[in-house]
C-alpha positions as CSV (number, residue, x, y, z in Angstrom):
1,X,11.1,-4.6,24.8
2,X,8.7,-5.1,26.3
3,X,5.9,-3.1,24.1
4,X,2.2,-2.3,25.7
5,X,-0.7,-0.8,23.5
6,X,-3.4,0.6,25.2
7,X,-6.3,2.7,24.0
8,X,-8.5,1.1,21.9
9,X,-12.3,1.2,22.3
10,X,-16.0,1.7,20.8
11,X,-15.7,4.3,18.6
12,X,-19.0,5.4,16.3
13,X,-17.9,6.4,12.5
14,X,-16.3,9.9,12.0
15,X,-14.8,9.7,15.9
16,X,-11.5,9.6,17.1
17,X,-9.3,7.1,19.2
18,X,-5.6,7.4,20.1
19,X,-3.5,4.9,20.8
20,X,-0.6,4.5,23.1
21,X,2.0,1.8,23.1
22,X,4.6,1.9,26.4
23,X,7.9,0.6,25.8
24,X,10.4,-1.2,28.4
25,X,13.4,-2.3,28.4
26,X,16.3,-1.4,26.1
27,X,16.8,2.0,24.6
28,X,13.4,2.7,22.8
29,X,14.7,6.1,21.3
30,X,17.0,3.8,18.6
31,X,14.0,2.1,17.2
32,X,12.2,2.9,14.2
33,X,8.7,2.1,15.7
34,X,5.7,0.7,13.6
35,X,1.8,0.1,14.2
36,X,0.3,-2.8,12.1
37,X,-3.2,-3.9,12.0
38,X,-5.1,-6.9,11.6
39,X,-8.9,-6.8,10.5
40,X,-11.1,-10.0,11.3
41,X,-10.5,-12.7,8.6
42,X,-7.7,-10.6,6.9
43,X,-3.8,-10.8,7.7
44,X,-2.2,-8.3,9.6
45,X,-1.0,-4.9,7.6
46,X,0.9,-1.9,7.9
47,X,-0.6,1.3,9.0
48,X,2.4,3.1,9.6
49,X,5.8,3.8,11.4
50,X,8.2,6.2,12.6
51,X,11.8,6.8,12.7
52,X,14.2,6.4,16.2
53,X,13.9,10.2,17.0
54,X,10.8,11.0,15.0
55,X,11.7,13.0,12.2
56,X,10.1,11.0,9.4
57,X,6.4,9.6,9.4
58,X,4.9,7.0,6.8
59,X,1.7,5.9,6.2
60,X,-0.4,3.4,4.3
61,X,-2.5,4.8,2.0
62,X,-5.7,3.8,3.8
63,X,-4.4,6.3,6.4
64,X,-2.9,8.9,4.9
65,X,-4.6,12.0,5.9
66,X,-6.7,10.6,9.0
67,X,-3.3,8.8,11.4
68,X,-0.7,10.5,13.1
69,X,2.3,8.5,14.7
70,X,4.7,10.8,16.9
71,X,6.5,9.5,19.9
72,X,7.7,10.8,23.1
73,X,11.3,9.2,23.8
74,X,11.4,10.6,27.3
75,X,8.7,8.8,27.8
76,X,9.2,5.7,26.5
77,X,5.6,5.7,24.4
78,X,4.6,6.4,21.0
79,X,0.6,7.0,20.0
80,X,-1.0,6.6,16.8
81,X,-3.7,9.5,16.8
82,X,-6.9,7.9,14.6
83,X,-9.6,10.7,13.4
84,X,-12.0,10.0,11.3
85,X,-12.8,6.9,12.1
86,X,-14.4,4.7,9.7
87,X,-16.3,1.2,9.9
88,X,-13.2,0.1,7.9
89,X,-10.6,0.8,10.9
90,X,-12.0,-2.0,12.7
91,X,-9.0,-4.3,14.0
92,X,-6.9,-4.7,17.3
93,X,-3.9,-3.1,16.5
94,X,-0.5,-3.8,17.3
95,X,3.4,-1.8,17.9
96,X,6.3,-3.3,16.8
97,X,9.3,-2.3,17.2
98,X,12.3,-2.5,14.5
99,X,15.7,-2.5,16.2
100,X,17.8,-0.2,14.2
101,X,16.7,3.3,13.7
102,X,14.7,3.2,10.4
103,X,12.8,0.1,8.8
104,X,10.0,-0.3,6.2
105,X,6.9,-1.4,6.8
106,X,7.8,-5.4,5.9
107,X,6.5,-7.5,9.7
108,X,10.1,-9.3,9.4
109,X,11.8,-6.5,10.2
110,X,10.3,-5.5,13.6
111,X,11.4,-8.0,16.3
112,X,9.2,-6.9,18.7
113,X,5.7,-6.8,19.3
114,X,2.8,-5.7,21.8
115,X,-0.4,-7.6,22.5
116,X,-2.7,-5.6,20.5
117,X,-5.8,-3.3,21.4
118,X,-9.0,-3.5,19.8
119,X,-11.0,-0.9,18.0
120,X,-14.3,-1.3,16.6
121,X,-15.5,1.5,14.7
122,X,-19.4,1.4,14.5
123,X,-21.6,2.5,11.6
């Protein structure tokens, strides 16, 4: 599976961005998909994830109520809609795929990773 994340950029606090993750290769619709982020000087952390069919989503407490994950399996694409962005959301955002219908937020469950897209939130 190859993943390509896009949609990052510079946005003011309170603004919104939508990231996309386009997948190619194997059957995207069979895989649980996650979003992670790494802020400068910090370890990578779980942001949220979505089950293979899109029936359930999971979020880190820090983004719950502000971020929404969705997917369009017909387009082999997943999305991370981010609203009410805060400066502390500044990070490189990565999409990743776990080769199973459901996974937790543990990084070692995700075998394929995109290259990351930078989101910068100015105050």
